[in-house]
N, C-alpha and C positions, 0 to 999 in steps of 0.2 A: 385301684386308685379311687379316691373319694371325690365324687362329682367332678370328674376329670376335666372336661373342657372348661367348665365354669371356674373351677379352682385355678386352672392354668391362666385364665384371663384375669382373675383377681390378683394372682401373683405378679402378672406382667403390668398391671395397671393399678398403682397405689390408690388412686381416687375411688376405686370400686371395692376395696377391701372392707368386708363387713356389711356390704350392701347387696341387695338382690341382683343377680346376674343370670341372664337367660341366653343360651347360645343355640342357634339353629337358623332356620329359614325366617327371614324378617319380613317377607312379603305377605300378602293376604292369604296365600295358600301354603305358607311355610308351616313347619312343625318344630317343636322343641326337641333339640338333641340332648341337651343337659341343662338342668336348673341348679343353681347354687342352693346350699342349705337354707340361706335366708329367703330365697324365693319359694322353696318347698313349704315353708310355713304358711304361705298363702294358698296352697293347694296346687301349685304348678308342678307338673310331672313330665318326664320324658315321653315323647311320642304324642303329646297333647298339641292340638292346633295352636299356632302362635296367636291367632286372633282370640282364642279362649284365654290363653295365658295373659294377654294384655288386659282383658277384662278383670281377671283375678288379681293381677299385680301390675297396675299401670305405671308405677314409678320405677320399675326395674330397668336395668340397662339391657337392651336387646342387641346382641352382637352377632355378626356373621362368623362362622367358624374359620379358624386359621389352622388348617391341617398340617402345614409345615412345622408350626410350633409344637403341635401335639405329637407329631412323629419324632421330633427331636427329643422331647421328654420321654416318650415311650422307648426310644432306643437306649437311653440311659438306664431306665428301669430294667429293661431286658438284659442289659449287660450285667447288672447286679445279680439277676436271677441266674444267669449262666455261670456266674462265679460260684454259685452254691451247688450246681449240679449240671451234668451234661444233658439231663432230660428235662427240658422246659417246653411246655406246650402252650404257645400263645393262643388265646381265644379272641382277642381284639387288641386295640392299641393299649388298653389299660387293664388287662386281666390275663392271667396265665396260671397254669398248673405247674408245679415243680416237684419232681421226685427226689426227696431229700436222701433217701436210702442210697440212690445211685450216686449221690455226692459224698457218701461216706459218713453221713450224720448218724449217730447212734440213735436207736429208736426209743430211748428213754424220754419221758415227758419233759424233764428239766432241760435236756440237751436241745430238743426241738424248739422249746419255748425260747431258749436263749438265741437260737438262730433266727427265729421270727422277730424278736425284739431288735436284734442287731440289723436285720433287713429294714425294718421300719425307720430306724435312725439313719441308715445309709440312704434310703430313698429321700428323706427330708433334706439331708445335707446335699445330695446331688441334684435335686430338682426344686427345692423349696415347697414341695407339695406333700400331702399325706396319703398313705396307703393303708389298707386294712388287711390283716393276715389271718387266714383260717388254717388250722393244722389238724389233720385227722388221718386215719388209716385208709381212706378211700376218697376218690375225686368228688363224689356227690357230697360227702360229709364235709370235706374241706371247703367246698363252695358254700354250703349252708353256714359253716362257721365264719367264713369271711363276711357274709351278709350280716350275721349277728354281731360282728365286731365293728361295724361301721357306726360312726366315722372314726378313723385314726385309732383303731384298737386292734387287739389280738385275742382270739378265742381258740382254745385247744379242746377238742373232743376226745376225752380219755377212752381208751379201748375198754369195751364192756358197758359203756354208758350210752351207746348209740340209740337203742330202742327207747330208753327212758327220755332222752332228749327229743327224739323225733315224734314220739307218741302224740302229744297235744297239738302239734303243728298242723295247719290245714293241708289237705292232700295236694293242693297246688304247689306246695313246697318241693315235691318230688320231681326230678327231671322227667320230661315227656308227658306231664299232665297239663294239657292245655284246657281251654274252655269246654271243648266237646267231651273230653274224657271226664273232666270234673263234673259236668252235667249228668253224664251217664252214671257216675258213682253217686251223685246226690240223689238221683231218682231211686237208687237202691239203698238209700239211707246211710251212705258212707261219706263222711265229711272230714275226718282227721286221718293222720298217718296210722294211728293206733287202730282205728276202725278198719282201715285198709288191710292191715296185717291180720286182724281178727276174722275178716271175711274169708280168708283162706285162698290158696292158689286156684282151686277148682272154680270157686265163685267168680274170681276176677277173670279167669280165662273165659267163663261163660259170658260175662258182661262185655269183655273187651277183645276177645280173640286170644289165641294161644301165645303168640310172641309177646304182645303188649301186656297181657294179663300176667304171664309168668315173670316178665321183667319187672313189672310194677310191684309184684309181691316180694321179690328179692330186695328191692330198694326200700320197701316199707319195713323190712327187717334190718335195714342198715347195711345190706350187702351190695357192694359195687366193685366188681373185679376189673373194670376198665383200666388199662395201663395208661401212663402218661406217654404220649406219642410226641417225640421231639420234632418231627417234620410233618407239618400239615400241608400237603401239596394242594395248591389252589387248582380248582377245576375250571375256572374261567376268570377273565378279567373284563370288567365292564364299567361304563360311566353313564350317568343319566342326569337329566335336569327337569325340574318342574317349572313351568312358566307362570308368571303372575297373571297373564292374560292368555286365553286360548289362542293358539296360532291357527289362523284360517287361510293365510296366504301361502300357497303351495311353494312359492320360491323361498319364502322365509323358512318353511319347514325343511326344505332341502339344504339350505345353508346351515341351519342348526344341526342337522344330521351330519353334515360334513365336518363341522367343528367338533362334534362329539366323537366321530370316527378318529379324528386326529388325536384327540385327548386319550382315547382308548389305546391307540398305538403307542403313545408316549409312555403310558403305564406298562404296556406289554414289554417295550424295550427296556424300561427301567428295571423290570423284573428279570430281564435276560431270557425272555420266553418268546415263542411264536405260537400261532394257533391255526387250526385247520377250518373251523366253522365260525362264520360271522352271523351274529344275531342282532336284530333290531327289536325294540320294544316301543309300542305306541299306546298311550293311554288317552282315550278320547274324552270329549267334553262331558259325556255321561258316565265317566269312570270305568267304562268297559275297557279292558286291556287285552292286547293281542301281541303275539310275537311272530316273527318270520325269521327263518334261518337259511343259510346257503353253505354247503360244504365245498371247500376248494380242493384242488388236486393234491395239495400238500400244505404243510405248515408255512406260514408267512408272517413277517412283521413289516411288510411293505405298506406304508400309509395309502398309496394309490390303490392297491389291491383291495384294502379294507373299505376305503371310501366308495370305490366302484361297486363292490358287493352290497354295501349298505344302500346305495342309491338304487340298485336293481330291486332290492327287497322293498324299498319304499314305494316303487311303482305298483306293487301288488296291494297296497293299502289305500283305502278311501279316507282322506283326511278333510273332506269338505265341511264336516260338522264342527271342526275345531279340535286341536290337539292340546291336551293338558300337560303331557309328559312325553319325552323322547329319551331313548336309551340305545347305546351301541355296545355290544360285547363280543368277545372272541373266546371260544371254547375249543376243546380238543387240543390242549396246550402241549407243546414240545420244547425241547432245549435246542432245537436246530431249525433252520429255515430251508424250504425247498421253493425257490423263486418260481413264481408263475410266469413262465417265459412268454406265453401268449400275451398276457397283460403288459409285460415289459416291452415286447416288440411293438404292441399297439401304441403304447405311450411314445416310444421313440419315433414311430412312423408319423404320429400326429404332430410331434415337434418338428420333424423334417418338413411335413407339408405346410405347417404354419410359417416356417422360415422361408420356404419357397414362395408362398403367397405374398409375404411381406417384401421380398426382393423384387417380385414382378410388378407390384402395384406402386405407381408413382405417389409421392407424398401429396396430400391435399394442399390446396393453396393456403398459404399463411400458416401451414403446420410447422411447428417447432418442437420444443420439448413438451412432452405430455404434461398436462396440468396435474398436479398431485390431487389424489382423492381427498375429499373433505374429511377431515379427522372427526371421528365421533366424539361427542362430549365424554369426558372422564366420568366414571361411576365410582363414587367414594362410598363404599359400603361401611356401615357402622362397625367399629372394632378393628378395622384393618390398619396396618402399619403405614406410616408416611414419614417422609423426611423433608424438612424445609431448609432452604439454603441459609437462612438467618437463624432460625429458632431450633434447628436440629430435629431429633427423632420425636415422634408422637403417634397418636392414633386418632382415627376419625370418630367423633362423637355423633355426627349426623350431617346430612346434606339436603338441599332442596332450594328451589327458586334461584338456581345459579350460584349458590354459596355452599361452602363446606366448613364445618366447625371442627377444629382440631384441638385436642388436649396434649400439651407437650410434657411428657413425663417418661421415666424409665423404671424398670423393676426395682432398682436400688435407690430411687429418688423419693422425695416427698411428693404428695399430690401436686400436679403441675397446673400451669395457667392455661386458659382456653382462649383461642384466637380464631377469627373467621376470615376466610379468603374466598376469592372467586374460584369456581370449580376448575377454571382453566389457567389458574395462576402458574406461570412458568417456573416459579421458585419452589413449587410443591410437587413432589413426585412420590410414587409408591415406594415403600421401604420393605425391609426384611425383619422378621421377628428377632428381638433381642434376647440373649440368654437370660433365663430366670435367675441364675446364680452366676457369680464370677464377674459380673459387670461392675463398673464404677463410674462416677461422674468425672473423674480426672482423666485417667488414661484408658478408660473403658474396661478396666479390670479391678476386681476387688475380691478379697478372700471371704467376705461376709455374704451369706445367702440372704435372699429377700425374706423379710419377715412375713409370717402368716398371721392373719387375725384369729384371735381366740374364738371368735363367734362362729368360725367355720366348723367347729367341732360339735355339731348338733344335727340331728336328722338321720335319715337312712336312705339307702338306695345305691345302685351301681350304674356305671356308664353303660353297661350292656343292656340296661332296661330300655334303651332307646329303640330297640327292635329294628323296625324298618324305617325309622325316622330319617336315616341318611338319604333315602331316595327322594324325600320331599324337600331337601334343602336345596333351594334354587341358587344358581349362579355361584357355585363354589369357587 
């Protein structure tokens, strides 16, 4: 998919079509998850600090990510891919390999090109977004072709033309060539794929080691025999948050860890899994990062067990200097649970003891109904969906000094009007993402897809370029 998160936001928000849009962490420590093609003209890229992006493109719309929307769109695209073949290997929400041969597609160029063009049309009709398709005889080549096709294009690498195509490309094009490998090759005078192949397998093995050198030589020749794997089983499930201000209060650190543990269990249960090992991640004020883990007696999806394990692990970590990032994960995944009876019994015993104490202690003088806890002020993050009792559905443009600004529009409407409310206005509440296609201003349904701006069809890059940007997105 082309600039996936940003393009989805432009499709959902008519007033942003054709304008620079940047999705990611909006705080001072956030990073860019995706930049629209209009923003890339100014030099904004995935994984760039948001503060740097603001200097390069101050007039862009900076939005918090809406993963519910992105997953809805991703599910539709994956359905289209599974209609082509039983062998679909998702790499992320917006990218996947498909084995067309397993779907009965003839290996002739005209046949596969027709399938690719039909897929692009189907994606646009189903999602109002564009995707780029690369077709080749191997995964590595198909990936390279899809990058060359961006945006909204299709590239076929003909059998026999692989080496000619790859030759002039920089060596970083090949899978597995990161900064360290590229630097080792540069020192040996190797800069392109052609020069990598000419160096020969023996020289690459000498420079990089047997496994890495031999694998790189094969890929430089255009050889990649990795199969498309339909099931990519997750090894762990985790959540983490980066905080705009370092956490120095130990009580706040504990409460944030508890919240993350509960979110992690929600994801665990949504995936129908359980886990045996609980892991916490702590990034300190000085960017030093450490992890602690505890292995349980058996797999669990009990939030109390995960919370307690995470709390025990936190006691082994010094957080007095300040915490920049916290994370909680569960690994050793299984499809069944083996309840931790000791933890369950302890919880039941604590509940019984608390009930006994409450029954034994007389109520304090003047005690009546407990006073409700003071509700925290609502946080209206830019880009998030809202609904107003009078004006209907819209999205947050910004908030501050007790006010929130909302633009009322839908994917199928014209650019909407902007109105400002108090942040605690009872008529304003959080909303849910509207479908990018199929909606309408009358009965909520329409057969016409949301239009896409022609100006989106420029630039290059893929959503997967974000790398580790996700971990720096605060307050998802």
